[in-house]
N, C-alpha and C positions, 0 to 999 in steps of 0.2 A: 416497773422499770416500765419499760412498754416494748413492745411490738414491731415486730419488722423480719426485715432480711436475712438481716444479721443475728436474731433472735434466736431465725428456722436457722442459719448452718449453724447454729451455735448449739443450740438443740440434738440437732445432728450429726457433729463431733465427738459431742459429750454418749450419744449413745455409741457408737462405733469403737471412740473408746470402752466402752464399759464392752460392749462387744467383746473389743482384744482381749481385755485380763479377760471376760470368760472364760473364754479357747483358750487362752494360757491355764488359770485356773480348774478347767471343768475333769481333765484325766488327774489330775492332782492327789493323793490322798488326804485321809480327814486336817491332817497335823501339816502340810503343804500344803492345802488351805486356808485353815490357819493362819499360815505365819504370810504367807501372799497379803492378807486379806488384813491384816497388823501393818502390813509395812504401808502398805494404799491407806486406810486409816491414818496409821504417822507424817506421810507425805502429802495426806490431799489440801492443805493449808498453805504450802509452801511455794504456789504458785503465787496464791495473795502476796505476802514478802516478799518477793522478787518482783511486783507488781510496784508496790511502794518503795519499796530501796532505789529504781528507776526512778520510778514518776511520782514521790514524791515520800521523800526523806523522812520525816516530822511523825509521820504516819504511820512508820515501822513499829516504835513499843508493842502498840496498841494494838500492832497485825498479830504478837511475837504475843499479845498475853492473847487475844484468839484461839493461839494456837496450843497452849496449854492443854486446855480439856481434852481435844487430839490427840497430843500427846496421851495420857494417861489411858484412856480409851483403846488405841493399843496397845498399851502394856497391860492395865489391867486386862482386856481383850485378849490377848497374845498367852499370855497369864493361865487366866483363874476362870475366864466366860467370856464363853466368845461371844455370847447374845454384845457386847459392849463395842465388836466392830461396825456388825453391819446396822445395829442403831449410832454409831460414830459419822458411816459417812449418811444415814438420812438425815442425820441433824446437819450435819456441816451445809444439806438443804437448807439450813433457814439462814446460815451466814448470807449463804448464798441472794439468798429473799428479799431481807433486812437488812447486809453492807449495802444499798445506795438509798438508805431511809437517814447514816447516821448522817455522819460528816465526811461526805463524797462516800464511797469508791469512787470517785473520777479519774482516777489511777488504773483502778484494771479494765476491759477492753467490758466495753455492753455484752458482745457477744459469750463473753468468758461465761459473766456469768449463769447465763440459760444455758451454756457447754455440761458448767460443773454442778450445775440443781439433775440435768437429766440421767448425768455420769452418776452425783452421788443417789439418787432415789433405785436405779438400776439397780447397781452395784452392792447398795443397801440390802435392794427386798432383796438379791442371790445372794448376800453371805450368811444371810436371815435364813434362809435355806439352804444352803447348802453345808452353814456350820448349825444345823439343828438339834443334831447328836451328840447333850450332852453325856454319855455315859463319859465322852472323853476329854469335858470339862476340865476336871482336876491338872490333868500329865499338863511337864512343865512341853514347848513348843520344842522339836526339833525336828 
């Protein structure tokens, strides 16, 4: 990945979106935070699916396979192990970092990778902190 104006704007967009989610999450109960982070983890890879569908349909299957672990982390984290929600977001940044090294994905805008990396790291860290109280970890997500 190269650095440039697009990357700087992407980083800023990721920080802004992470701050928006933080603002929405901060006043919620522990269960409310867990439920919201569950949805964020489940949906975090969907833009790559959309990019593949629009600009490179043959890559759609590859992107769908990458989505599976994040759906699993969202479900398991939302139900039993909240730690997986923060780790799932942080792990998605690895997808953003290593994606360009694979066959593509030239179909994802350069700025988007940087936005996603900053969003994933910031929100993943916040999720780990916000869900650190393990006394709620076995209860159902209400």
